[in-house]
N, C-alpha and C positions, 0 to 999 in steps of 0.2 A: 504493500500500500504506500503510495506516494502521499506527501502531505502538502497542503497549500501554504503559501506565505500569507500571513494574515493581512498585511498591508495591501497586497495586490487584490484582495477580495473585498475592499471597501469602495462602494460606489460613491458618486458625488453627493447623493442624498445623505449618506452616512457621514461623509466629511463635513458637510454643512451642519449636520447635527453636532459633531464634535466642536466645530467653531462656535456654535451658539452656546453649547453646554459649558465651554471653557472661557467664555467672555469674562473679563475684558482682555484676556491674553491675545497677542497678535502673532500671526505666523507668516514667515517668509519662506517661499519655496526654494529648495536647494536640489540640484540634480547631480547625482554621482554617476559619472560616465566612466565605464571601463571598456576595454576592447577584448574580445575573444575571437581570435583569428582576424578576419576582416570585418567583423560585425561589432558595432557599438551597442553596449547594453547600458540602459539608463535606470538607475535606482532613484526613486523620488522620496525625499524626506523633507522636514521643515525645521526652521529655526524659530524657536519660541522666545519671544521677548516679553519679559515680565519685570517691570521696573528696571533694576540694574543687573538682572540675572538673565543669562543666555543659555538656552538648552537646545540640543538637537533631539528631535523626536518626530512623531508623525501625527500632527494636529492634536497633541496632548497625550497620545498613546506612545508607548515604546515602539520603536521601529525594528523590524526584522530584516536582516540582510538577504536571507535566502532560505530555502528549505534544505533538508539534509541530503538531498540528491544532487545538489549543485556542485560545480567544480571548486575544489579547494583553492585553486589559484585565483578564482574570482573573489573569494572571501578575503584572501590576503591583499589583493589590489584594492578592494573596498575599504578595508581597515586602514591602509596607507592613505587613501583619499580622505577618509574621515579625520585622520590625524592632521592632515594638511589643512583641512577646512577649520578644524578646532583651533589651530594655531593662528591662521589668518584672521579669523573672526573673533578670536579671544573668547571661545566657548567655555562656560563654567561647568557644564554637565552634559553628558551624552546618555540619553535614555534609550538604551538598546537592549533587545532580547535576542538570545541565540536559541534556536530550536535544534534539538539533537535526539535522534532515535536512541533508545536506552539499550545498552548491552550490559554495562556494569556501573554501579554507583559508588564503588569503593574509593575511587580517586577523589570524590567530592569531599571526603573527610580531610584530605591533605591540601585541598585547593586554597590558594591565597584569596581570601574573600574581601580584601580591602576595597575593591572596586565592584563588588557584587552586593546588591541590596536584598535579593531573595532568589531562591531556587525552588521551583514548583513542578508538579506534574500536570499536564493537560491531556485530556483524552479526546480522541477523534473516533467517531463511529463511521465505519465504511458502509455507506448506503447502497453500494452495489451488491452487498450480500443479502441473502434471504431474510425476510422479516422474522422468521422463526429463529434463525441463528442469532440475529441481533437481540431479540427478546431473551434468548437463552443466556446471553452474556450479562443480563441484569442480575443484581443480587437476588437472593432467595426472597428477601422481604419485599423488594420492588416488584418482583414477578407476582407475588401473592396479592399485593395491593392493586396492581393493574388488572388482574383477573377478577377482583372483587367488583360486584355490580351494585350500584345504587340506582334503581329504576327511576327514582324521582328526579335525578339530575339529567340535564340536557347539555351536551357538548356541541359547539358549533364552530366550524372553521370559517374565518372571515378573511378573504383576500380581495384582490382587485376586481373580481367578478361580482361580489355581493356586498362590498364595503358600503356602509351608510353612517359615517361619522362616529363609529364605535370607539375610535381612539380617544375621543373626548369623554366618553363614558368611563373608559379605563383611567383617564386622567383624574376624574372626579372620585372614582373608587380608590385610586392610589392616594389621593389627598385624605380621604376618609380613613383609610387603614393606617397611614403614616401620622395622621393628626396635623399635617401641614403640607404645603407645597414644597417639594424638594428640588424642583427644577422649573424653568420658565415654560410658559405656554407655547412659546415658539419651538421648543424642542419637541413638543408633542405634535405640532404642525408638521415638523420635519419627519417624525415617525409616520404621520399620515401619508406624506409624499412617498415614503418607502413602500407603503402598501399599494397606493395607486399606481406606482411605477413598477410593480411586480418584484419589489426588493424586500418585502416583509409581509407578514400575515399575523392575525390574531386567532386565539382560541378562547372562546367565552364559555363559562359554565353557569347555567341558570337553574334555579329551584323555583318552579312555577314561573311567575313573571319577574322574579327577582334575580338579577345578575349578581353572583357571589364571587366570581373569579374571572380574571383576564390574564392571559400570557401572550407576550409579543415575541416574535422570532424574526431575525434578519436573515435574508438569503440573497446571494448574488454570486454569479460566476462559479456555479456548481458547489458553492460553500454556504453553510448555514450555521448560525449560532443562536443559542438561547439568549435573549436580550434582557427581558425583565418580566415580572409577574406581580400580581397583587390579589389577595384573597381575603375575604372577610374572616376575621379571626374566630368568630363565633361558630364557624362551620368546620374548622379544622378537626375538632374532636369527633364530630358526628360523621363527617365524610373525610376520612383520613387519606384518601388517594387522589384528591382533586388535581394537584399539580403533577403527580406521577402519570395519571391518565392523559392529561393535556400534552405532556412531553411525548408520550408514546404515540398519540394521534398525530403530533407534529412530525414524528419520524415517518409514519405511514404516508402522510401527505407529501413530504419531501421525496420519498422514494417514487411516488407516482409522478412527481414533476422532474424526475431523473437527476436529482442532485447527488453529488458524490460523497460529500463530507458533512457531518453534523458534530458540533462540539457544544458541550455544556459550559465550557470555560475551564478554569483551573480547578483541580480536584484534590490536590494533596500538597502540603507544605513540607519541603525538605530542609530549608534553611531560610531564615529571615532576620534582618537587623532588628525589626520590631516584632515582638511576639504576636501571634495571631490570637484574636479573641475567641471565646467559646462559641459565639455565634458564627464566626468565620469558619471555624473547624467543623461545625455542624453542617454548614452550607457545602463545604468541601466533601463531607461524607455523603450527603444527599446526591451531589452531582457525580461523584465517583461510582456510585452504585448502578449507573446506567451502562457501565462497561465501555468498550472501545479500546483502541490501541493507544498506549501511553507514549507521550513525547516529553522529553526533558525541556524545561523552559527556564533559562537563566537570565536574570535581569542585571545588566551592567550599568554602572553609574559613569563609567569612563572607559576609554579604549586602553587595553593592555594586552600583554602576551597571552593571558588566560584564554582569550577568544580563540586563537589559533590552536593552543594546546588542548583545549576541551574538544574542539572539532576533530582533532586528529586522534584523540583518545579512543581506544576500542573498549 
């Protein structure tokens, strides 16, 4: 199974969302050009300007240089180019992630972590495989919950074909569950654009006429990720499989649309400068129980030799 580079799978709607979400930070486009034989390959990153601090990233997200199948010489050339840009533009921080297929984790104990903020596992589900195989990779508890039926609940997939302003119902539910607005209305408008432009979809769960849960999923360029969800807390105990079922239905939907990859995001913390909270650990446990192939994800704060050494490590 090949893995996607996350940056390359973000459409303009998602980038506009990141710009809005991260206001008032300003981003300047930077192009990293390298040559492979007679072909020029361009990697696109951004320079984030926030008061007196300059950071290289991808519209507020860490940027990934490539996937684990790419040429090691490309990686070396890109690292050299980033070093040069960092010196020329007097960069304070480089927010970079390295993805690596896992063979052994023993070397991580001896790794110099002065320029590493965290090391995590992220899982990708191969949507080309049979749905029965995918489901079989779920934890025993998840499989039990997905098989459990609550006949009074109604699940609905909402995409570009049947969308009718539901993202704003999700916005209201999110505010109700959180007790406050955690992001601007404009970010929700941009989520709506993703749906209308076939780059996202919702799954709603209703009890009679009452909507009790929404989940939003992003999808583009054969890649999809779990984006966010909100569920009325009063129903978690009575219907303990609401989100499990929504995610399973999302996987079925993505398979029908011929997507190749689905990720729930980060699923396990191996190292972190700042300890993870109990809530974060529980979220990781929930996400990891959906199975998939694990990929090592290392967050760098600056460029150093670790990048090449880790990539070459077996």
